[in-house]
N, C-alpha and C positions, 0 to 999 in steps of 0.2 A: 306644251303647245297643242292646241286643238287641231283636229284634222280639218283640212281645207274643204270648202264647199265646192260644188261643181260650177259655180258661176265663173265667168271669165274674169281674170284679174287684169287690172290696167298696168301700164308700164311702171308706175311708181311702186305698186304692190309687188310686181315681179322683181324689180331691182332690190327691194327690201328683202325679199326671199333669197335672192342671189347672195346678198351680203351675209344673211344668216347661214345659208348652206356653206359658204366658203369660210365661215368662221369656225366651223367644226374641226376639231382635231380627231381625225379618223383613227389615230393610233392611241387616243386617250380614252378615258372612262366616260366622258360627258357626251356620249352620242345620243341623238334624238331617238324617239320611238320609231320602230320600223315603219309603222303606218304613216307617221308624219313625214319621214324622209321620202317614202314612196309617193305620197300625195304631192310633195313638192316636185319630185321628179316628173310626175304627170303634168303638173302645171307648167313646168319648164318645157316639156315636150309640146304641149298645146300651143304655148306662146311662141316657141321656136319655129314650129311649122308655119305659123302665120307670118313670121318675119321672113322665112325662106321664100314664100310666094311673092312677097313684096320685093325682096332683094333680087330675085330672078328677073322680075319685070324691069327693075331699075337698071340692071346690068345690060339689058338689051340696047340701051342708048349709048353705052360706052364700051362696046365689045373689044376694041383694039387697045384700050387703055390698060396700063399696068395695074391700076386699081381694080379693074374688072377681073383681071386674071387672078389677083389675090382673093377677091370676093368669090370667084368661081371655086377656088380651092376650099374656102370656108363652106360654101354650099355643098361641095362634095362630101366633106366631113359630116355636115349636118344631115345629108340624106342617109348616111350610114347610121349615125347615132340616134336620130329622132325616130327611127323605125325599128329599133331593137325591141325585142319582146320585153314587156314590163317584168320586173322581178316579182316573184311570188311573195305573198305576205309572210311566208315562212323564211324569207331571206334573213341573213344575219344583220344586226344593226350596222356593222361596218360596211357591208356590201350595199345596203340601202343608202347609207350616207355617201359612199363613194359614187354611186350612180347619180344621186342628186347633185353632188359637187361637179361631176363631169358635165352634166347637162347645164348647170349654172355657168360653168366656164364657156360652154358652147353658146349659150344665150349672150354672154358678154362679147364673144367673138362675132356673133351675128350682128349685134348692135353696133359694134365698132366698124364692121364692114359696111353697114347701112350709112353711117356717118361719112366714111371715106368715099363711098359712091355718091352720096349727096354733094360732097365738096367737088368731086370730079365733074359731076353734071353741071354744077354752078359755074365752074371754070369753062366748060364747053359752051355753055350759054353765053357767058361773058365774052368769050373769044368770037362767038358767032355774031354778036351785036356790034363789034368794033369795026 
């Protein structure tokens, strides 16, 4: 796998990378090159930070809703993980792969929270028009 470029990836590209990262067996022999795993971790971090900003804004409309509470918990975890110091290029393949997988799972959680908040906002809007 070639190292990723610095251009921003779109949602489909990120989701494909998430699937790739989550398919790795971190206890097996088929781990990716450290630079590839770290590059993916960087992309997940950049993408995740963008989602966080959007999700925070969305949650303002549904503060008292249970969905917002769950989304806030996800945002709290994201604020911790997305600002960890990047691993050095001298990291072990397993450590690099685990970091990429953890960030891939976080991206999945953030996207799931966005979907749930979107549904909650739609319900609020529907109730408001009735």
